[in-house]
Structures are given as structure tokens and as C-alpha cells.
C-alpha positions as semicolon CSV with decimal commas, in nm:
position;residue;x (nm);y (nm);z (nm)
1;X;-2,994;6,108;-2,752
2;X;-2,948;5,979;-3,108
3;X;-2,789;5,640;-3,167
4;X;-2,430;5,670;-3,265
5;X;-2,365;5,461;-3,570
6;X;-2,034;5,279;-3,561
7;X;-1,810;5,381;-3,844
8;X;-1,684;5,103;-4,062
9;X;-1,427;5,092;-4,333
10;X;-1,556;5,072;-4,688
11;X;-1,572;4,722;-4,844
12;X;-1,276;4,796;-5,072
13;X;-1,044;4,782;-4,769
14;X;-1,138;4,422;-4,683
15;X;-0,857;4,291;-4,904
16;X;-0,608;4,466;-4,673
17;X;-0,787;4,427;-4,339
18;X;-0,827;4,048;-4,375
19;X;-0,454;3,973;-4,416
20;X;-0,370;4,239;-4,154
21;X;-0,580;4,070;-3,885
22;X;-0,487;3,719;-3,999
23;X;-0,116;3,804;-3,990
24;X;-0,143;3,946;-3,637
25;X;-0,322;3,639;-3,503
26;X;-0,123;3,374;-3,687
27;X;0,217;3,527;-3,619
28;X;0,125;3,566;-3,251
29;X;0,024;3,200;-3,219
30;X;0,313;3,055;-3,418
31;X;0,575;3,273;-3,250
32;X;0,432;3,187;-2,906
33;X;0,457;2,814;-2,978
34;X;0,810;2,850;-3,118
35;X;0,918;3,062;-2,820
36;X;0,775;2,814;-2,569
37;X;0,951;2,530;-2,749
38;X;1,286;2,711;-2,744
39;X;1,294;2,888;-2,404
40;X;0,999;2,741;-2,217
41;X;0,717;2,923;-2,042
42;X;0,929;3,114;-1,793
43;X;1,067;3,461;-1,733
44;X;1,237;3,475;-2,076
45;X;0,912;3,397;-2,257
46;X;0,764;3,750;-2,267
47;X;1,071;3,919;-2,413
48;X;1,146;3,631;-2,650
49;X;0,786;3,619;-2,769
50;X;0,764;3,995;-2,823
51;X;1,082;3,991;-3,033
52;X;0,974;3,683;-3,230
53;X;0,623;3,818;-3,285
54;X;0,747;4,152;-3,415
55;X;0,991;3,992;-3,655
56;X;0,745;3,730;-3,775
57;X;0,465;3,983;-3,827
58;X;0,695;4,195;-4,044
59;X;0,727;3,891;-4,272
60;X;0,370;3,759;-4,234
61;X;0,174;4,068;-4,336
62;X;0,346;4,142;-4,668
63;X;0,353;3,768;-4,743
64;X;-0,023;3,746;-4,695
65;X;-0,081;4,051;-4,912
66;X;0,101;3,872;-5,193
67;X;-0,031;3,520;-5,128
68;X;-0,401;3,583;-5,054
69;X;-0,499;3,627;-5,422
70;X;-0,312;3,306;-5,509
71;X;-0,480;3,117;-5,226
72;X;-0,823;3,246;-5,331
73;X;-0,765;3,118;-5,687
74;X;-0,654;2,777;-5,558
75;X;-0,962;2,756;-5,335
76;X;-1,186;2,840;-5,632
77;X;-1,028;2,549;-5,820
78;X;-1,091;2,292;-5,547
79;X;-1,416;2,407;-5,382
80;X;-1,753;2,377;-5,554
81;X;-1,913;2,713;-5,614
82;X;-2,287;2,775;-5,561
């Protein structure tokens, strides 16, 4: 049986995949903390978090698409390059 090679996206998609994954993780964490702070970790948490996560991700992903090039330029200015 031949080894199945996992398919990967071409490198050119990294500029979209990075902010996509980062926005999912960061919006999930931040919205969870904000939801816990406002309603506590009880029965209302799951619904509140789901609503907050969805709304925050809709803002986070496009924001990261716009801001990632700016952040990369700032990092190049302050971090020594090899």
C-alpha cells in the first residue's frame, strides 16, 4: 500500500492562513476571558462565549489581514536580522 502524502496548501496561502488561525485562537481566548468576567463560569457561559466569539472573530480576522503587514514591518525595524 503506497504512502499517502498529506496535501498541503501552497506557500502563497501562508499570508492568509496565519491570520486565520491566529484570529480563531486569539478571539476564542479573549472572548472566553471577557465572558467569564461578565457572566462567570456557569450555565450562561457557553451561549455567551459562542456569541462573543463569533462577533469578535468577524472583527479579528479582517483586522489581522490588514494589520499583519504593518506588524511585520515594525518587527523588522526593532529586531536584528541575520
